[in-house]
PDB file of N, H, CA, C and O in Angstrom:
ATOM      1  N   UNK A   1       1.165  -1.554   0.284  1.00  0.00           N
ATOM      2  CA  UNK A   1      -0.076   0.086   0.031  1.00  0.00           C
ATOM      3  C   UNK A   1       0.965   1.346  -0.147  1.00  0.00           C
ATOM      4  O   UNK A   1       0.805   2.164  -1.053  1.00  0.00           O
ATOM      5  N   UNK A   2       2.088   1.435   0.835  1.00  0.00           N
ATOM      6  H   UNK A   2       2.218   0.770   1.571  1.00  0.00           H
ATOM      7  CA  UNK A   2       2.935   2.022   0.659  1.00  0.00           C
ATOM      8  C   UNK A   2       3.313   2.728  -0.968  1.00  0.00           C
ATOM      9  O   UNK A   2       3.286   3.813  -1.549  1.00  0.00           O
ATOM     10  N   UNK A   3       3.660   1.325  -1.199  1.00  0.00           N
ATOM     11  H   UNK A   3       3.682   0.444  -0.727  1.00  0.00           H
ATOM     12  CA  UNK A   3       4.312   2.136  -2.977  1.00  0.00           C
ATOM     13  C   UNK A   3       3.167   2.189  -4.018  1.00  0.00           C
ATOM     14  O   UNK A   3       3.344   2.557  -5.179  1.00  0.00           O
ATOM     15  N   UNK A   4       2.031   1.811  -3.530  1.00  0.00           N
ATOM     16  H   UNK A   4       1.888   1.512  -2.587  1.00  0.00           H
ATOM     17  CA  UNK A   4       0.873   2.202  -4.536  1.00  0.00           C
ATOM     18  C   UNK A   4      -0.563   2.430  -3.794  1.00  0.00           C
ATOM     19  O   UNK A   4      -1.491   1.660  -4.043  1.00  0.00           O
ATOM     20  N   UNK A   5      -0.669   3.167  -3.168  1.00  0.00           N
ATOM     21  H   UNK A   5       0.085   3.793  -2.966  1.00  0.00           H
ATOM     22  CA  UNK A   5      -1.756   3.985  -2.382  1.00  0.00           C
ATOM     23  C   UNK A   5      -2.889   4.221  -3.123  1.00  0.00           C
ATOM     24  O   UNK A   5      -3.928   4.376  -2.482  1.00  0.00           O
ATOM     25  N   UNK A   6      -2.938   4.291  -4.417  1.00  0.00           N
ATOM     26  H   UNK A   6      -2.093   4.165  -4.938  1.00  0.00           H
ATOM     27  CA  UNK A   6      -4.187   4.609  -5.417  1.00  0.00           C
ATOM     28  C   UNK A   6      -4.710   3.081  -5.770  1.00  0.00           C
ATOM     29  O   UNK A   6      -5.700   2.924  -6.484  1.00  0.00           O
ATOM     30  N   UNK A   7      -3.977   1.968  -5.221  1.00  0.00           N
ATOM     31  H   UNK A   7      -3.173   2.096  -4.641  1.00  0.00           H
ATOM     32  CA  UNK A   7      -4.743   0.883  -5.664  1.00  0.00           C
ATOM     33  C   UNK A   7      -5.895   0.425  -4.459  1.00  0.00           C
ATOM     34  O   UNK A   7      -5.771   0.438  -3.234  1.00  0.00           O
ATOM     35  N   UNK A   8      -7.440  -0.117  -5.595  1.00  0.00           N
ATOM     36  H   UNK A   8      -7.540  -0.128  -6.590  1.00  0.00           H
ATOM     37  CA  UNK A   8      -8.284  -0.261  -4.763  1.00  0.00           C
ATOM     38  C   UNK A   8      -8.299  -1.380  -3.924  1.00  0.00           C
ATOM     39  O   UNK A   8      -7.186  -1.891  -3.797  1.00  0.00           O
ATOM     40  N   UNK A   9      -9.580  -2.144  -3.062  1.00  0.00           N
ATOM     41  H   UNK A   9     -10.484  -1.729  -3.166  1.00  0.00           H
ATOM     42  CA  UNK A   9      -9.940  -3.269  -2.461  1.00  0.00           C
ATOM     43  C   UNK A   9      -9.801  -4.040  -3.599  1.00  0.00           C
ATOM     44  O   UNK A   9      -8.764  -4.698  -3.692  1.00  0.00           O
ATOM     45  N   UNK A  10     -10.624  -4.103  -4.490  1.00  0.00           N
ATOM     46  H   UNK A  10     -11.466  -3.569  -4.415  1.00  0.00           H
ATOM     47  CA  UNK A  10     -10.513  -4.883  -5.573  1.00  0.00           C
ATOM     48  C   UNK A  10      -9.436  -5.254  -6.779  1.00  0.00           C
ATOM     49  O   UNK A  10      -9.323  -6.158  -7.607  1.00  0.00           O
ATOM     50  N   UNK A  11      -8.763  -4.142  -6.443  1.00  0.00           N
ATOM     51  H   UNK A  11      -8.855  -3.408  -5.770  1.00  0.00           H
ATOM     52  CA  UNK A  11      -7.457  -4.505  -7.216  1.00  0.00           C
ATOM     53  C   UNK A  11      -6.353  -5.186  -6.602  1.00  0.00           C
ATOM     54  O   UNK A  11      -5.437  -5.686  -7.254  1.00  0.00           O
ATOM     55  N   UNK A  12      -6.475  -5.218  -4.739  1.00  0.00           N
ATOM     56  H   UNK A  12      -7.220  -4.811  -4.209  1.00  0.00           H
ATOM     57  CA  UNK A  12      -5.660  -5.854  -4.213  1.00  0.00           C
ATOM     58  C   UNK A  12      -6.053  -7.195  -3.968  1.00  0.00           C
ATOM     59  O   UNK A  12      -5.250  -8.025  -3.543  1.00  0.00           O
ATOM     60  N   UNK A  13      -7.535  -7.521  -4.273  1.00  0.00           N
ATOM     61  H   UNK A  13      -8.187  -6.846  -4.619  1.00  0.00           H
ATOM     62  CA  UNK A  13      -7.815  -8.916  -4.344  1.00  0.00           C
ATOM     63  C   UNK A  13      -7.411  -9.809  -5.657  1.00  0.00           C
ATOM     64  O   UNK A  13      -7.151 -11.012  -5.679  1.00  0.00           O
ATOM     65  N   UNK A  14      -7.433  -8.870  -6.756  1.00  0.00           N
ATOM     66  H   UNK A  14      -7.644  -7.892  -6.738  1.00  0.00           H
ATOM     67  CA  UNK A  14      -7.118  -9.272  -7.966  1.00  0.00           C
ATOM     68  C   UNK A  14      -5.378  -9.840  -7.896  1.00  0.00           C
ATOM     69  O   UNK A  14      -4.840 -10.926  -8.108  1.00  0.00           O
ATOM     70  N   UNK A  15      -4.926  -8.593  -7.521  1.00  0.00           N
ATOM     71  H   UNK A  15      -5.364  -7.710  -7.349  1.00  0.00           H
ATOM     72  CA  UNK A  15      -3.489  -8.748  -7.029  1.00  0.00           C
ATOM     73  C   UNK A  15      -3.100 -10.315  -6.223  1.00  0.00           C
ATOM     74  O   UNK A  15      -2.367 -11.150  -6.751  1.00  0.00           O
ATOM     75  N   UNK A  16      -3.668 -10.472  -5.037  1.00  0.00           N
ATOM     76  H   UNK A  16      -4.264  -9.794  -4.608  1.00  0.00           H
ATOM     77  CA  UNK A  16      -3.752 -11.737  -4.479  1.00  0.00           C
ATOM     78  C   UNK A  16      -4.052 -12.812  -5.145  1.00  0.00           C
ATOM     79  O   UNK A  16      -3.664 -13.904  -4.729  1.00  0.00           O
ATOM     80  N   UNK A  17      -4.831 -12.695  -6.355  1.00  0.00           N
ATOM     81  H   UNK A  17      -5.147 -11.808  -6.693  1.00  0.00           H
ATOM     82  CA  UNK A  17      -5.095 -13.953  -6.811  1.00  0.00           C
ATOM     83  C   UNK A  17      -4.074 -14.549  -7.746  1.00  0.00           C
ATOM     84  O   UNK A  17      -3.762 -15.738  -7.813  1.00  0.00           O
ATOM     85  N   UNK A  18      -3.539 -13.419  -8.548  1.00  0.00           N
ATOM     86  H   UNK A  18      -3.792 -12.453  -8.494  1.00  0.00           H
ATOM     87  CA  UNK A  18      -2.545 -13.337  -9.218  1.00  0.00           C
ATOM     88  C   UNK A  18      -1.110 -13.932  -8.581  1.00  0.00           C
ATOM     89  O   UNK A  18      -0.430 -14.677  -9.287  1.00  0.00           O
ATOM     90  N   UNK A  19      -0.725 -13.626  -7.398  1.00  0.00           N
ATOM     91  H   UNK A  19      -1.277 -13.021  -6.825  1.00  0.00           H
ATOM     92  CA  UNK A  19       0.381 -13.672  -6.626  1.00  0.00           C
ATOM     93  C   UNK A  19       0.058 -15.147  -6.008  1.00  0.00           C
ATOM     94  O   UNK A  19       0.849 -15.714  -5.254  1.00  0.00           O
ATOM     95  N   UNK A  20      -1.189 -15.706  -6.408  1.00  0.00           N
ATOM     96  H   UNK A  20      -1.831 -15.246  -7.021  1.00  0.00           H
ATOM     97  CA  UNK A  20      -1.235 -17.522  -5.896  1.00  0.00           C
ATOM     98  C   UNK A  20      -1.431 -18.363  -6.980  1.00  0.00           C
ATOM     99  O   UNK A  20      -1.815 -19.532  -6.951  1.00  0.00           O
ATOM    100  N   UNK A  21      -1.067 -17.514  -8.173  1.00  0.00           N
ATOM    101  H   UNK A  21      -0.755 -16.564  -8.196  1.00  0.00           H
ATOM    102  CA  UNK A  21      -0.641 -18.212  -9.728  1.00  0.00           C
ATOM    103  C   UNK A  21      -2.017 -19.085  -9.967  1.00  0.00           C
ATOM    104  O   UNK A  21      -1.874 -20.302 -10.079  1.00  0.00           O
ATOM    105  N   UNK A  22      -3.540 -18.446 -10.062  1.00  0.00           N
ATOM    106  H   UNK A  22      -3.657 -17.457  -9.970  1.00  0.00           H
ATOM    107  CA  UNK A  22      -4.562 -18.874 -10.069  1.00  0.00           C
ATOM    108  C   UNK A  22      -4.589 -18.577 -11.953  1.00  0.00           C
ATOM    109  O   UNK A  22      -3.812 -17.754 -12.437  1.00  0.00           O
ATOM    110  N   UNK A  23      -5.369 -19.201 -12.651  1.00  0.00           N
ATOM    111  H   UNK A  23      -6.000 -19.869 -12.258  1.00  0.00           H
ATOM    112  CA  UNK A  23      -5.336 -18.570 -14.068  1.00  0.00           C
ATOM    113  C   UNK A  23      -7.037 -18.029 -14.146  1.00  0.00           C
ATOM    114  O   UNK A  23      -7.951 -18.148 -13.330  1.00  0.00           O
ATOM    115  N   UNK A  24      -6.984 -17.467 -15.350  1.00  0.00           N
ATOM    116  H   UNK A  24      -6.242 -17.370 -16.013  1.00  0.00           H
ATOM    117  CA  UNK A  24      -8.271 -16.434 -15.737  1.00  0.00           C
ATOM    118  C   UNK A  24      -9.362 -17.129 -15.185  1.00  0.00           C
ATOM    119  O   UNK A  24      -9.936 -16.555 -14.260  1.00  0.00           O
ATOM    120  N   UNK A  25      -9.705 -18.029 -15.471  1.00  0.00           N
ATOM    121  H   UNK A  25      -9.238 -18.495 -16.222  1.00  0.00           H
ATOM    122  CA  UNK A  25     -11.102 -19.033 -15.239  1.00  0.00           C
ATOM    123  C   UNK A  25     -11.262 -18.965 -13.732  1.00  0.00           C
ATOM    124  O   UNK A  25     -12.356 -18.781 -13.198  1.00  0.00           O
ATOM    125  N   UNK A  26     -10.151 -19.117 -13.087  1.00  0.00           N
ATOM    126  H   UNK A  26      -9.263 -19.266 -13.522  1.00  0.00           H
ATOM    127  CA  UNK A  26     -10.129 -19.321 -11.597  1.00  0.00           C
ATOM    128  C   UNK A  26     -10.654 -18.364 -10.812  1.00  0.00           C
ATOM    129  O   UNK A  26     -11.427 -18.399  -9.854  1.00  0.00           O
ATOM    130  N   UNK A  27      -9.935 -17.248 -11.557  1.00  0.00           N
ATOM    131  H   UNK A  27      -9.307 -17.219 -12.335  1.00  0.00           H
ATOM    132  CA  UNK A  27     -10.111 -16.099 -10.972  1.00  0.00           C
ATOM    133  C   UNK A  27     -11.615 -15.577 -11.053  1.00  0.00           C
ATOM    134  O   UNK A  27     -12.187 -15.023 -10.114  1.00  0.00           O
ATOM    135  N   UNK A  28     -12.128 -15.807 -12.192  1.00  0.00           N
ATOM    136  H   UNK A  28     -11.664 -16.257 -12.955  1.00  0.00           H
ATOM    137  CA  UNK A  28     -13.530 -15.088 -12.510  1.00  0.00           C
ATOM    138  C   UNK A  28     -14.505 -15.834 -11.636  1.00  0.00           C
ATOM    139  O   UNK A  28     -15.479 -15.403 -11.018  1.00  0.00           O
ATOM    140  N   UNK A  29     -13.933 -17.260 -11.743  1.00  0.00           N
ATOM    141  H   UNK A  29     -13.142 -17.610 -12.245  1.00  0.00           H
ATOM    142  CA  UNK A  29     -14.938 -17.748 -10.636  1.00  0.00           C
ATOM    143  C   UNK A  29     -14.993 -17.226  -9.077  1.00  0.00           C
ATOM    144  O   UNK A  29     -16.056 -16.948  -8.521  1.00  0.00           O
ATOM    145  N   UNK A  30     -14.012 -17.152  -8.596  1.00  0.00           N
ATOM    146  H   UNK A  30     -13.148 -17.377  -9.047  1.00  0.00           H
ATOM    147  CA  UNK A  30     -13.622 -16.322  -7.176  1.00  0.00           C
ATOM    148  C   UNK A  30     -14.470 -15.104  -7.183  1.00  0.00           C
ATOM    149  O   UNK A  30     -15.395 -14.956  -6.384  1.00  0.00           O
ATOM    150  N   UNK A  31     -14.130 -14.178  -8.147  1.00  0.00           N
ATOM    151  H   UNK A  31     -13.378 -14.298  -8.796  1.00  0.00           H
ATOM    152  CA  UNK A  31     -14.608 -12.987  -8.283  1.00  0.00           C
ATOM    153  C   UNK A  31     -16.098 -12.601  -8.632  1.00  0.00           C
ATOM    154  O   UNK A  31     -16.605 -11.480  -8.594  1.00  0.00           O
ATOM    155  N   UNK A  32     -16.665 -13.788  -8.978  1.00  0.00           N
ATOM    156  H   UNK A  32     -16.252 -14.699  -9.010  1.00  0.00           H
ATOM    157  CA  UNK A  32     -17.576 -13.788  -9.641  1.00  0.00           C
ATOM    158  C   UNK A  32     -17.904 -12.979 -11.131  1.00  0.00           C
ATOM    159  O   UNK A  32     -19.073 -12.710 -11.407  1.00  0.00           O
ATOM    160  N   UNK A  33     -17.105 -12.719 -11.798  1.00  0.00           N
ATOM    161  H   UNK A  33     -16.155 -12.938 -11.573  1.00  0.00           H
ATOM    162  CA  UNK A  33     -16.953 -12.173 -13.066  1.00  0.00           C
ATOM    163  C   UNK A  33     -16.764 -12.978 -14.067  1.00  0.00           C
ATOM    164  O   UNK A  33     -16.377 -14.122 -13.830  1.00  0.00           O
ATOM    165  N   UNK A  34     -16.993 -12.554 -15.386  1.00  0.00           N
ATOM    166  H   UNK A  34     -17.307 -11.625 -15.579  1.00  0.00           H
ATOM    167  CA  UNK A  34     -16.759 -13.285 -16.715  1.00  0.00           C
ATOM    168  C   UNK A  34     -15.109 -12.901 -16.537  1.00  0.00           C
ATOM    169  O   UNK A  34     -14.615 -11.930 -15.963  1.00  0.00           O
ATOM    170  N   UNK A  35     -14.326 -14.226 -17.369  1.00  0.00           N
ATOM    171  H   UNK A  35     -14.728 -15.015 -17.835  1.00  0.00           H
ATOM    172  CA  UNK A  35     -12.880 -14.497 -17.545  1.00  0.00           C
ATOM    173  C   UNK A  35     -12.414 -12.831 -18.512  1.00  0.00           C
ATOM    174  O   UNK A  35     -11.368 -12.193 -18.394  1.00  0.00           O
ATOM    175  N   UNK A  36     -13.616 -12.521 -19.418  1.00  0.00           N
ATOM    176  H   UNK A  36     -14.465 -13.040 -19.514  1.00  0.00           H
ATOM    177  CA  UNK A  36     -13.246 -11.060 -19.957  1.00  0.00           C
ATOM    178  C   UNK A  36     -12.760 -10.275 -19.152  1.00  0.00           C
ATOM    179  O   UNK A  36     -11.638  -9.769 -19.194  1.00  0.00           O
ATOM    180  N   UNK A  37     -13.634 -10.122 -18.325  1.00  0.00           N
ATOM    181  H   UNK A  37     -14.545 -10.533 -18.291  1.00  0.00           H
ATOM    182  CA  UNK A  37     -13.463  -9.154 -17.162  1.00  0.00           C
ATOM    183  C   UNK A  37     -12.429  -9.088 -16.349  1.00  0.00           C
ATOM    184  O   UNK A  37     -12.194  -8.029 -15.767  1.00  0.00           O
ATOM    185  N   UNK A  38     -11.598 -10.253 -16.158  1.00  0.00           N
ATOM    186  H   UNK A  38     -11.789 -11.113 -16.631  1.00  0.00           H
ATOM    187  CA  UNK A  38     -10.493 -10.500 -15.482  1.00  0.00           C
ATOM    188  C   UNK A  38      -9.575  -9.886 -16.385  1.00  0.00           C
ATOM    189  O   UNK A  38      -8.870  -9.008 -15.887  1.00  0.00           O
ATOM    190  N   UNK A  39      -9.396 -10.174 -17.762  1.00  0.00           N
ATOM    191  H   UNK A  39      -9.969 -10.886 -18.167  1.00  0.00           H
ATOM    192  CA  UNK A  39      -8.510  -9.760 -18.420  1.00  0.00           C
ATOM    193  C   UNK A  39      -8.282  -8.002 -18.545  1.00  0.00           C
ATOM    194  O   UNK A  39      -7.307  -7.251 -18.514  1.00  0.00           O
ATOM    195  N   UNK A  40      -9.743  -7.845 -18.697  1.00  0.00           N
ATOM    196  H   UNK A  40     -10.535  -8.455 -18.721  1.00  0.00           H
ATOM    197  CA  UNK A  40      -9.723  -6.143 -18.332  1.00  0.00           C
ATOM    198  C   UNK A  40      -9.179  -5.533 -16.824  1.00  0.00           C
ATOM    199  O   UNK A  40      -8.564  -4.491 -16.596  1.00  0.00           O
ATOM    200  N   UNK A  41      -9.515  -6.291 -16.159  1.00  0.00           N
ATOM    201  H   UNK A  41     -10.014  -7.138 -16.345  1.00  0.00           H
ATOM    202  CA  UNK A  41      -9.071  -5.823 -14.749  1.00  0.00           C
ATOM    203  C   UNK A  41      -7.352  -6.002 -14.565  1.00  0.00           C
ATOM    204  O   UNK A  41      -6.621  -5.261 -13.907  1.00  0.00           O
ATOM    205  N   UNK A  42      -6.978  -7.147 -15.309  1.00  0.00           N
ATOM    206  H   UNK A  42      -7.572  -7.749 -15.843  1.00  0.00           H
ATOM    207  CA  UNK A  42      -5.549  -6.967 -15.206  1.00  0.00           C
ATOM    208  C   UNK A  42      -4.871  -5.871 -16.141  1.00  0.00           C
ATOM    209  O   UNK A  42      -3.933  -5.217 -15.686  1.00  0.00           O
ATOM    210  N   UNK A  43      -5.300  -5.671 -17.365  1.00  0.00           N
ATOM    211  H   UNK A  43      -6.062  -6.203 -17.735  1.00  0.00           H
ATOM    212  CA  UNK A  43      -5.003  -4.644 -18.136  1.00  0.00           C
ATOM    213  C   UNK A  43      -4.927  -3.218 -17.247  1.00  0.00           C
ATOM    214  O   UNK A  43      -3.938  -2.485 -17.248  1.00  0.00           O
ATOM    215  N   UNK A  44      -6.034  -2.991 -16.567  1.00  0.00           N
ATOM    216  H   UNK A  44      -6.837  -3.586 -16.566  1.00  0.00           H
ATOM    217  CA  UNK A  44      -6.199  -1.291 -15.922  1.00  0.00           C
ATOM    218  C   UNK A  44      -5.135  -1.781 -14.814  1.00  0.00           C
ATOM    219  O   UNK A  44      -4.197  -1.006 -14.624  1.00  0.00           O
ATOM    220  N   UNK A  45      -5.165  -3.053 -14.006  1.00  0.00           N
ATOM    221  H   UNK A  45      -5.926  -3.682 -14.160  1.00  0.00           H
ATOM    222  CA  UNK A  45      -4.111  -2.884 -13.103  1.00  0.00           C
ATOM    223  C   UNK A  45      -2.555  -2.914 -13.543  1.00  0.00           C
ATOM    224  O   UNK A  45      -1.668  -2.581 -12.756  1.00  0.00           O
ATOM    225  N   UNK A  46      -2.330  -3.288 -14.702  1.00  0.00           N
ATOM    226  H   UNK A  46      -3.050  -3.558 -15.341  1.00  0.00           H
ATOM    227  CA  UNK A  46      -0.956  -2.905 -15.548  1.00  0.00           C
ATOM    228  C   UNK A  46      -1.140  -1.281 -15.451  1.00  0.00           C
ATOM    229  O   UNK A  46      -0.381  -0.690 -14.683  1.00  0.00           O
ATOM    230  N   UNK A  47      -1.953  -0.649 -16.071  1.00  0.00           N
ATOM    231  H   UNK A  47      -2.570  -1.130 -16.695  1.00  0.00           H
ATOM    232  CA  UNK A  47      -1.779   0.697 -15.899  1.00  0.00           C
ATOM    233  C   UNK A  47      -1.657   1.334 -15.010  1.00  0.00           C
ATOM    234  O   UNK A  47      -1.112   2.424 -15.186  1.00  0.00           O
ATOM    235  N   UNK A  48      -2.075   0.982 -13.734  1.00  0.00           N
ATOM    236  H   UNK A  48      -2.518   0.097 -13.592  1.00  0.00           H
ATOM    237  CA  UNK A  48      -1.915   1.321 -12.273  1.00  0.00           C
ATOM    238  C   UNK A  48      -0.786   1.316 -11.997  1.00  0.00           C
ATOM    239  O   UNK A  48      -0.246   2.395 -11.750  1.00  0.00           O
ATOM    240  N   UNK A  49       0.047  -0.038 -11.939  1.00  0.00           N
ATOM    241  H   UNK A  49      -0.391  -0.914 -12.140  1.00  0.00           H
ATOM    242  CA  UNK A  49       1.221  -0.255 -11.671  1.00  0.00           C
ATOM    243  C   UNK A  49       2.439   0.316 -12.294  1.00  0.00           C
ATOM    244  O   UNK A  49       3.538   0.268 -11.742  1.00  0.00           O
ATOM    245  N   UNK A  50       2.168   1.009 -13.776  1.00  0.00           N
ATOM    246  H   UNK A  50       1.275   1.048 -14.224  1.00  0.00           H
ATOM    247  CA  UNK A  50       3.036   1.554 -14.803  1.00  0.00           C
ATOM    248  C   UNK A  50       3.688   0.318 -15.340  1.00  0.00           C
ATOM    249  O   UNK A  50       4.917   0.361 -15.402  1.00  0.00           O
ATOM    250  N   UNK A  51       3.053  -0.844 -15.766  1.00  0.00           N
ATOM    251  H   UNK A  51       2.054  -0.879 -15.716  1.00  0.00           H
ATOM    252  CA  UNK A  51       3.759  -1.770 -16.276  1.00  0.00           C
ATOM    253  C   UNK A  51       3.479  -1.966 -17.709  1.00  0.00           C
ATOM    254  O   UNK A  51       2.327  -1.900 -18.138  1.00  0.00           O
ATOM    255  N   UNK A  52       4.328  -2.167 -18.340  1.00  0.00           N
ATOM    256  H   UNK A  52       5.264  -2.220 -17.992  1.00  0.00           H
ATOM    257  CA  UNK A  52       4.092  -2.218 -19.952  1.00  0.00           C
ATOM    258  C   UNK A  52       3.638  -3.876 -20.011  1.00  0.00           C
ATOM    259  O   UNK A  52       3.547  -4.779 -19.180  1.00  0.00           O
ATOM    260  N   UNK A  53       3.433  -3.752 -21.331  1.00  0.00           N
ATOM    261  H   UNK A  53       3.507  -3.019 -22.006  1.00  0.00           H
ATOM    262  CA  UNK A  53       2.950  -5.139 -22.020  1.00  0.00           C
ATOM    263  C   UNK A  53       3.825  -6.659 -21.910  1.00  0.00           C
ATOM    264  O   UNK A  53       3.444  -7.809 -21.691  1.00  0.00           O
ATOM    265  N   UNK A  54       5.257  -6.018 -22.191  1.00  0.00           N
ATOM    266  H   UNK A  54       5.566  -5.084 -22.368  1.00  0.00           H
ATOM    267  CA  UNK A  54       6.239  -7.081 -22.096  1.00  0.00           C
ATOM    268  C   UNK A  54       6.264  -7.814 -20.503  1.00  0.00           C
ATOM    269  O   UNK A  54       6.336  -8.989 -20.141  1.00  0.00           O
ATOM    270  N   UNK A  55       6.174  -6.595 -19.812  1.00  0.00           N
ATOM    271  H   UNK A  55       6.116  -5.641 -20.107  1.00  0.00           H
ATOM    272  CA  UNK A  55       6.611  -7.266 -18.082  1.00  0.00           C
ATOM    273  C   UNK A  55       5.535  -8.171 -17.461  1.00  0.00           C
ATOM    274  O   UNK A  55       4.323  -7.972 -17.542  1.00  0.00           O
ATOM    275  N   UNK A  56       6.145  -9.199 -16.824  1.00  0.00           N
ATOM    276  H   UNK A  56       7.129  -9.360 -16.758  1.00  0.00           H
ATOM    277  CA  UNK A  56       5.372 -10.133 -16.235  1.00  0.00           C
ATOM    278  C   UNK A  56       4.556  -9.675 -14.838  1.00  0.00           C
ATOM    279  O   UNK A  56       5.169  -9.335 -13.826  1.00  0.00           O
ATOM    280  N   UNK A  57       3.622  -9.699 -14.890  1.00  0.00           N
ATOM    281  H   UNK A  57       3.124  -9.975 -15.712  1.00  0.00           H
ATOM    282  CA  UNK A  57       2.741  -8.897 -14.058  1.00  0.00           C
ATOM    283  C   UNK A  57       3.028  -9.958 -12.680  1.00  0.00           C
ATOM    284  O   UNK A  57       3.560  -9.395 -11.724  1.00  0.00           O
ATOM    285  N   UNK A  58       2.796 -11.062 -12.558  1.00  0.00           N
ATOM    286  H   UNK A  58       2.364 -11.520 -13.335  1.00  0.00           H
ATOM    287  CA  UNK A  58       2.863 -12.317 -11.687  1.00  0.00           C
ATOM    288  C   UNK A  58       4.435 -11.996 -11.102  1.00  0.00           C
ATOM    289  O   UNK A  58       4.770 -12.079  -9.920  1.00  0.00           O
ATOM    290  N   UNK A  59       4.969 -11.759 -11.803  1.00  0.00           N
ATOM    291  H   UNK A  59       4.697 -11.691 -12.763  1.00  0.00           H
ATOM    292  CA  UNK A  59       6.821 -11.932 -11.332  1.00  0.00           C
ATOM    293  C   UNK A  59       6.680 -10.403 -10.399  1.00  0.00           C
ATOM    294  O   UNK A  59       6.880 -10.351  -9.185  1.00  0.00           O
ATOM    295  N   UNK A  60       6.296  -9.219 -11.256  1.00  0.00           N
ATOM    296  H   UNK A  60       6.133  -9.261 -12.242  1.00  0.00           H
ATOM    297  CA  UNK A  60       5.984  -8.029 -10.575  1.00  0.00           C
ATOM    298  C   UNK A  60       5.865  -8.148  -8.815  1.00  0.00           C
ATOM    299  O   UNK A  60       6.695  -7.910  -7.938  1.00  0.00           O
ATOM    300  N   UNK A  61       4.511  -8.604  -8.758  1.00  0.00           N
ATOM    301  H   UNK A  61       3.837  -8.797  -9.470  1.00  0.00           H
ATOM    302  CA  UNK A  61       3.888  -8.721  -7.852  1.00  0.00           C
ATOM    303  C   UNK A  61       4.738  -9.821  -6.599  1.00  0.00           C
ATOM    304  O   UNK A  61       4.737  -9.677  -5.377  1.00  0.00           O
ATOM    305  N   UNK A  62       5.330 -10.774  -7.322  1.00  0.00           N
ATOM    306  H   UNK A  62       5.331 -10.891  -8.315  1.00  0.00           H
ATOM    307  CA  UNK A  62       5.978 -11.329  -6.108  1.00  0.00           C
ATOM    308  C   UNK A  62       7.081 -10.710  -5.660  1.00  0.00           C
ATOM    309  O   UNK A  62       7.345 -10.970  -4.486  1.00  0.00           O
ATOM    310  N   UNK A  63       7.866  -9.921  -6.251  1.00  0.00           N
ATOM    311  H   UNK A  63       7.651  -9.710  -7.205  1.00  0.00           H
ATOM    312  CA  UNK A  63       9.118  -8.790  -5.609  1.00  0.00           C
ATOM    313  C   UNK A  63       8.498  -7.879  -4.660  1.00  0.00           C
ATOM    314  O   UNK A  63       9.201  -7.383  -3.780  1.00  0.00           O
ATOM    315  N   UNK A  64       7.138  -7.578  -4.748  1.00  0.00           N
ATOM    316  H   UNK A  64       6.567  -7.981  -5.463  1.00  0.00           H
ATOM    317  CA  UNK A  64       6.497  -6.492  -3.676  1.00  0.00           C
ATOM    318  C   UNK A  64       6.788  -6.714  -2.721  1.00  0.00           C
ATOM    319  O   UNK A  64       6.409  -6.015  -1.781  1.00  0.00           O
TER     320      UNK A  64
END
């Protein structure tokens, strides 16, 4: 939270699921949304974390 104070609770949940190495369908089931919505949420999270397309989101979250 200190590094990224603008992250919402929903973003934090998504980060936790990604860090647990869950795939898109599993995350969608836990969050009760469609897999397409998970992909959009990942994209928005990348923008908030200022990561490029080539950066590995899971690796970045594990280093925090």
